[in-house]
N, C-alpha and C positions, 0 to 999 in steps of 0.2 A: 570535209574541207575546213581548214583552219583559216578564219578570217582575221584581217587586221582589226584590232580593237577599235580603231578610229572609224573604220567603215561600218562595223557592227553598230557603233554608237550613232552613226548617221541614220541608220534604218530603224533602230529600236532604242531611242534615248530613254524610254521609260522601262526598258527591259522586255517589252513585248512589241511585236509588229502590229501596229494599228492600221488596218486596211479599210479604207472607206468604200462601202458597197452602195451603189445607186440602184434602188429598186424601180426607178423611173424608166429604165430601159430594159424591157423584158428579154431582149436578146442576151443581155449580160447577166441578169440576176432576177430572181423572183423568190417566192417563199414556198415551202412544202406544206403538207397537211398539218404540220405542227407549228406553222408560222416561222420556221427557221429559214434564214437566207440560204439559197442554193443557186448554182449557176456557174457559168464560165469564169466570171470574175472571182467568185468565192473559191473555186478550184485553184485558180492562179495564185490567189493570196495564200492559200494553204501550202502550195508548192514552194512559194518564195519563203515563207516562214520556216519550212523544213530545210531549205537550202541554207538559210541564215542560222538555223539551230536555235530558234526562239519560239515562244508561244505566239499564237495568233489571237488578236482581238478585232472583231468586226465593228466598224462604226457605220451604222446603217442610216441612209438618208433616202428621200423619195424624189429627188430632183438633181439634175446635173449641176445646177448652180450651187446647190448646197454642198455637193461633193467638192467642187472647186474651192469653195470657201473653207471647208474643213481642212483640206490639204494646204492651201495658201496660209491659213492661220496656224498650221502645224498642230491641229487637233487630231490629225491623222498623219501617218508617215508615208503612205502610198495610196494611190487611187487609180481609177480606170476612167479615161477621158477620151473624147474625140480631140484630135490635135487641132488647135486653133491659135493663130498668132496673138490674139488678145490674151488668152490664158497663159501664153508662154512668158509673160512678164513676171509671173510668180511661180510657175510650175515647169520643171524640166521634163520633157517627154522622151520616151523611148521611141524606137521605130514602131510602126503599127503592127498589131497582131491580127486584127480583123478589119475587113472592109464591109461597110454597111451602106445601104442605099437610102437616100432621102427622096420621098415622093410627095406629090400633091393629091389631095382628095377633094372632090367636088360633088354637087348634087347631079343627078342624072340629067336634069333639064338645063344645067348650066351651059352658057355659051362658051365657057372655057374648055377648049379641046386639046391644047398643047401648053407646054411650059411658057412659051412666048406670050400666051394670052394672059398670063397671071400679072405681069408687071404693068398694070394700067390704073389710071386714076379711078377711084371708086371701088377698087377691089380691096377687100380686107382679108388678110392672111393670118390665120391663127397658128401660133407656134408655142412651144413650151418655153417658159421664161428661162433664159440662161443656157438653153440647149445649144448644141453645135449648130443646128440648122437655124436657130434664132440669130446667133452671131453671124453666120454666113449670109442669111437673107437680109439682115440689117445692113450689111455692106453692099449687097448686090442689087436689091430692089430699089428702084429710083422713083416709082410712081405709086405703087401699091402701099397700103397702110398695114403695118404690123400690129396685130392684136395678141397680147401675151397671156396665155393660160398659166396658172400657177405651177403646173408640172406637165411633163409630156403625156402621162396617162389622162390628163384632163383636157387635152386638145380637142378631141372629137366631141366631147360633151359641150365644151365652150362653143365650138363651131356650130353645133346644132341649136343650142340655146340662144345664141346671139344672132343667128341668121347670117353670119359672115359668109363670104363667097368661096373661100378656099381654106382648107386645113393642110398644114405641112407637118411632116414627121417621118419617123422610121417606117419603111414600107410595111413590115410585118405587124407593127403595132396598129397602124391605121386600118389595115385589112382585118385584124382581129377585132378591133373595136366596132366595126360596122358589119361584122359577119352575120349577126342576127337581125340586122336592119335591112330594109329595102330602100332604094332610091338614091344610092350613092355609088360613085365609081372612082377608081384611081386613074390618074392620067397614065399614058403609055410609056413615059420616059422619066428617068430619075432627074432630079435637079442638082444633086450633088452626091459624091461618094464620101462617106464619113470614115475617116481613118482613126480607128480605135486603138489607143495606146495605153501604157501604164505611165504614171507620173509620180514625181517626188517634189517636195518643196525645193525651189531652186537654191535655197539657203543651205541645203544638205551637201552641196558641193559636186564637182564634176566626177569624182571617183564613184560616188553613189549612183549617179546617173549612168555611168559607163557599166557598172556592175548590173544595174537593172536592165539596161539595154541588152547586155549579153544574156541575161536570164530569159528575156522575151524571145531572143533569137533561138536560144536552145529549145524553148518550149515549142516554137514553130517547127524546127528541124526534127525534133523527136516525135512529132505527131501528137503532142499533148493537147494543143488547141483543137485539132480535128477530133480527137477522142472525146474531149469535153463537149463539143458541139453535138456529137452523136448521142452522148450520154444524156444530155438535157433536151434532145429533140429539136435542136436549132437548125433551121433550114433557111435558104435564101440569102445567106451571107457567105463570104469566102475568107479563107485564111490569107493574110497578107503574105506576099512573097518573102522568103528569107533573104537576108543580105548575102551577097557573094562573099 
């Protein structure tokens, strides 16, 4: 594929595609035995660099907020984010490629038995600072107090150490973090669906976002996302429907 030089410059102004990889979401990325980033987002970044015909450089961070900051400040050219209206002020989002569920975690003896029980005065909810569910719950909760852990992987530790009443996060990460512990339970229903997308700095222009959206749709239709999920052992999430 021969790309318009203006479009190529929009994605790789330094000559390489700088893709921000957030290790704070284990569904999207992690590290291998040699501490190299691996995962769905890494695979997508590689496929995009190949389509553009440029080398790939990974900009690795440990929290969603840092990823938003890197792309907003153009320290990275693309990133992997949950779609959120607050982030849309600086980042152009593609259509979603994955749908991830957000859940609440409580102690076994907690009187909280449903999502409706969470939003009450005196309830403290631990979230990962700047995460999609932080932004969502900050808008939605009227009575409960938000307590922010520095990263999503630190949520359960903060929840346990502080004695807060509820932890919120990606279902798989919460379950993984308490798998070796006793005395904790997930509530039976999700509180949100996180629509995971790719994004570019909004300053890169509409043509770049259109190209990236087409790329994401191709990856869904061609089975690339499903194959990546199987390759990395990711379960409990679904590929977002392809656009008509």
